[in-house]
C-alpha positions in Angstrom: -21.3 -28.5 -10.6 -18.3 -29.8 -8.6 -17.1 -26.3 -7.8 -20.6 -25.4 -6.5 -20.6 -28.5 -4.3 -17.1 -27.5 -3.0 -18.4 -24.0 -2.0 -21.4 -25.5 -0.3 -19.0 -27.7 1.7 -16.9 -24.8 2.7 -20.0 -22.8 3.9 -21.2 -25.9 5.8 -17.9 -26.2 7.5 -17.6 -22.5 8.4 -21.1 -22.5 10.0 -20.5 -25.7 11.8 -17.2 -24.4 13.1 -18.9 -21.2 14.2 -21.6 -23.0 16.2 -19.8 -26.3 16.9 -23.2 -27.8 16.3 -24.6 -29.4 13.1 -28.2 -28.5 14.0 -27.4 -24.8 14.5 -25.4 -24.7 11.3 -28.3 -26.4 9.4 -30.7 -23.8 10.8 -28.5 -20.9 9.6 -28.0 -22.4 6.2 -31.6 -23.4 5.8 -30.8 -27.1 5.0 -31.1 -30.3 7.0 -28.7 -31.5 9.7 -27.9 -34.5 7.6 -27.0 -32.3 4.5 -24.6 -30.3 6.6 -22.9 -33.4 8.0 -22.5 -34.9 4.5 -21.2 -31.6 3.1 -18.5 -31.4 5.8 -17.6 -35.1 5.3 -17.2 -34.6 1.5 -15.0 -31.6 2.1 -12.8 -33.6 4.5 -12.6 -36.4 2.0 -11.6 -34.0 -0.7 -8.9 -32.4 1.5 -7.7 -35.7 2.9 -7.8 -34.6 6.5 -10.2 -34.4 9.4 -11.4 -30.9 10.1 -13.9 -31.6 12.9 -13.6 -34.3 15.6 -17.0 -35.7 16.3 -18.2 -37.3 19.5 -21.7 -38.1 20.9 -21.4 -35.0 23.2 -19.7 -32.3 21.1 -17.8 -31.2 18.1 -14.2 -30.0 18.3 -12.0 -28.4 15.6 -8.8 -30.2 14.8 -5.5 -28.3 14.3 -6.1 -28.6 10.5 -9.7 -27.4 11.0 -8.5 -24.3 12.9 -6.0 -23.5 10.1 -8.6 -24.1 7.3 -11.3 -22.1 9.1 -9.2 -18.9 9.1 -8.7 -19.1 5.4 -12.2 -20.3 4.5 -14.0 -17.7 6.6 -11.9 -14.9 5.0 -12.6 -16.3 1.5 -16.4 -16.3 2.1 -16.2 -12.8 3.4 -14.4 -11.7 0.3 -17.1 -13.3 -1.9 -19.8 -11.7 0.2 -18.2 -8.3 -0.1 -17.8 -8.7 -3.9 -21.5 -9.6 -4.2 -22.5 -6.6 -2.1 -20.4 -4.4 -4.3 -21.8 -5.7 -7.5 -25.4 -5.8 -6.3 -25.3 -2.2 -5.2 -23.7 -1.1 -8.5 -21.1 0.7 -6.2 -23.7 3.4 -5.6 -25.2 2.8 -2.2 -23.4 4.2 0.8 -25.5 2.2 3.2 -25.4 -0.6 5.8 -23.5 -0.7 9.1 -20.0 0.7 9.3 -17.8 -0.3 12.3 -15.1 2.3 12.9 -12.4 2.5 15.6 -10.3 5.6 16.2 -8.1 7.2 18.8 -10.3 8.5 21.7 -9.8 12.2 21.8 -9.3 12.7 18.1 -12.2 10.5 17.3 -14.6 12.5 19.4 -13.3 15.9 18.5 -12.4 15.5 14.8 -13.8 12.3 13.3 -17.3 12.3 14.8 -18.5 15.6 13.2 -17.3 14.3 9.8 -19.1 11.1 10.2 -22.3 12.9 11.3 -22.2 15.0 8.1 -21.7 11.8 6.1 -24.7 10.1 7.7 -26.9 13.2 7.0 -26.0 12.8 3.4 -26.5 9.0 3.4 -29.2 8.2 5.9 -29.0 4.5 5.1 -25.5 4.4 6.7 -25.5 3.2 10.3 -22.5 3.7 12.5 -20.9 1.5 15.2 -18.2 3.6 16.7 -15.5 2.8 19.3 -13.1 5.4 20.5 -10.0 3.9 22.1 -6.3 4.5 22.2 -5.7 0.7 22.4 -4.3 -0.8 19.2 -6.8 -3.3 17.9 -6.7 -6.0 15.2 -9.6 -5.0 12.8 -9.7 -8.5 11.3 -10.0 -10.3 14.6 -12.4 -7.7 16.1 -14.5 -7.5 12.9 -14.0 -3.7 12.5 -14.5 -2.3 9.0 -12.3 0.8 9.4 -9.5 1.8 11.8 -7.9 5.2 12.1 -4.5 5.4 13.7 -1.7 8.0 14.2 1.7 6.7 13.2 2.4 3.6 11.1 1.1 0.2 12.4 3.9 -2.4 12.2 1.7 -5.4 11.4 -0.6 -4.7 8.4 -1.0 -8.2 7.1 -4.4 -8.6 5.5 -5.0 -4.9 5.7 -5.1 -2.0 3.2 -3.5 1.2 4.4 -4.1 4.7 3.1 -2.3 7.8 4.5 -4.9 10.5 5.1 -2.8 13.4 6.3 0.1 14.2 8.6 0.6 16.8 11.3 3.3 17.5 13.8 3.0 16.8 17.5 4.2 19.7 19.6 5.5 19.5 23.2 3.2 21.6 25.3 2.8 22.8 28.9 0.6 25.2 30.9 2.1 28.7 31.5 1.6 28.0 35.3 3.8 24.9 35.0 6.5 26.8 33.1 6.6 29.6 35.7 7.1 27.0 38.5 9.5 24.6 36.8 11.2 26.7 34.1 11.6 26.3 30.4 13.5 23.2 29.1 16.3 24.3 26.8 17.3 20.9 25.4 15.5 17.6 25.0 17.7 16.2 27.8 16.2 18.8 30.2 12.9 16.8 30.0 14.5 14.2 32.2 14.2 16.8 35.0 10.6 17.8 34.3 7.3 16.3 35.0 6.3 14.4 31.9 2.7 13.3 31.0 2.6 10.4 28.6 0.0 8.0 27.2 -0.2 4.4 28.1 1.1 2.2 25.2 1.8 -1.5 25.5 3.1 -1.7 22.0 5.8 1.1 22.2 8.2 2.5 24.7 7.2 5.5 26.7 8.7 8.8 25.4 8.5 11.8 23.1 9.2 11.9 19.3 11.7 14.6 18.5 13.9 15.8 15.6 17.3 17.3 16.1 18.2 19.8 13.4 17.6 18.3 10.0 18.0 14.7 11.3 15.5 11.9 11.3 12.9 11.6 14.0 14.0 9.8 17.2 12.2 8.7 20.4 13.4 10.3 23.5 12.7 8.0 26.4 11.5 9.8 29.5 10.3 8.6 32.9 6.6 9.3 33.0 5.4 11.3 36.0 1.8 10.7 34.9 0.5 8.1 32.6 -2.9 8.7 31.1 -4.7 6.3 28.7 -7.0 8.9 27.1 -5.8 11.7 24.8 -8.3 14.3 25.9 -7.4 13.6 29.5 -3.7 14.1 28.6 -4.5 17.5 27.2 -6.6 18.5 30.2 -3.8 17.3 32.6 -1.3 19.5 30.7 -3.7 22.5 30.9 -4.1 21.9 34.6 -0.3 22.2 35.0 0.6 18.6 35.8 3.5 18.6 33.4 4.7 18.6 29.8 2.9 16.5 27.2 3.2 15.7 23.5 0.0 15.5 21.5 -1.0 15.9 17.8 -1.5 19.5 16.8 -5.2 19.1 16.1 -5.8 18.3 19.8 -3.9 21.2 21.2 -4.4 23.9 18.6 -7.2 25.6 20.5 -5.5 25.7 23.9 -2.3 26.9 22.3 -4.3 29.7 20.5 -6.1 30.9 23.6 -3.0 30.7 25.9 -4.0 27.8 28.1 -1.0 25.9 26.7 2.4 27.1 25.4 4.8 25.2 23.2 8.1 24.1 24.6 11.2 23.0 22.6 9.5 24.1 19.4 12.6 23.4 17.3 12.5 19.7 18.3 8.7 19.0 18.1 8.7 19.2 14.3 8.4 15.5 13.4 5.3 14.9 11.2 3.0 12.1 12.4 0.9 10.4 9.8 -2.8 9.7 10.1 -3.7 6.4 8.5 -6.9 4.6 7.6 -6.6 0.8 7.7 -9.3 -1.7 6.7 -9.4 -5.4 6.0 -8.9 -6.5 2.4 -12.3 -8.2 2.6 -14.0 -4.8 3.1 -12.3 -3.0 0.2 -15.2 -3.5 -2.2 -17.8 -2.0 0.3 -19.0 1.3 -1.0 -19.5 2.7 2.5 -15.8 2.0 3.5 -14.4 3.5 0.4 -16.7 6.6 0.5 -15.8 7.4 4.2 -12.0 6.9 3.4 -12.3 9.2 0.4 -14.1 11.9 2.5 -11.4 11.7 5.2 -8.7 11.9 2.6 -10.3 15.1 1.3 -10.4 16.5 4.8 -6.7 15.6 5.1 -5.9 17.5 1.9 -7.7 20.5 3.3 -5.9 20.3 6.6 -9.0 19.7 8.6 -7.9 16.4 10.2 
């Protein structure tokens, strides 16, 4: 019985911290305001520290309260995910799935795959955001994130490699006729370079020399564009040389709107990764979508 009381106290604290109001927390939990206040007080007594500072006007989390909230909220989410998993018998691919992916690749490659999945599972509802900005899925409450390249900080996340593809350096034939063909990576310093906008990584191109390891060649960006599709269109328009994943430039390369430059150096494989919070691992909808994407990765259609 004591463990049940402890869990009720944690729930009361998390809801109170979320609303910073005992009345709103009580309404959410379906109990009285007095019951919520007593549950939080018992929790504080058990922990031996004050979590919420009370006054006649407002409630404020203490430093200990902030620290405990982060752990408690995550623990309750894990319990909720486990209950959803067990209640569904791991069969129902349903509910709302929040996905974030790189903009151009998300629209061009991921969206058609997700559309097919929702046709097969009409109970699945999507909330999609396509952005090249690196987000924290735990902080922003996203169920699944797709990223190119490894993400340095993966604390609290499960990572699965879906596929890999190289990222060629490309330019329009018209640009090459005006500016010439670069013969070495260092020649890129004398060319117009189109890059993305990344706050988390230096600007440059990823190249390989011979059989060596991949390295980043720093270049001075002539044009910085924060959307992958726009980078490709700018290259097609002849604004300069760009480096993009092969899946985004395969068609313009095939129809001649783009040509590859320095092909011996643009051979470094770039991994495509799925990342999701540990608290979402038991959700059937997350695991099903990741499995489908991994299958596409094996087939070379990512």
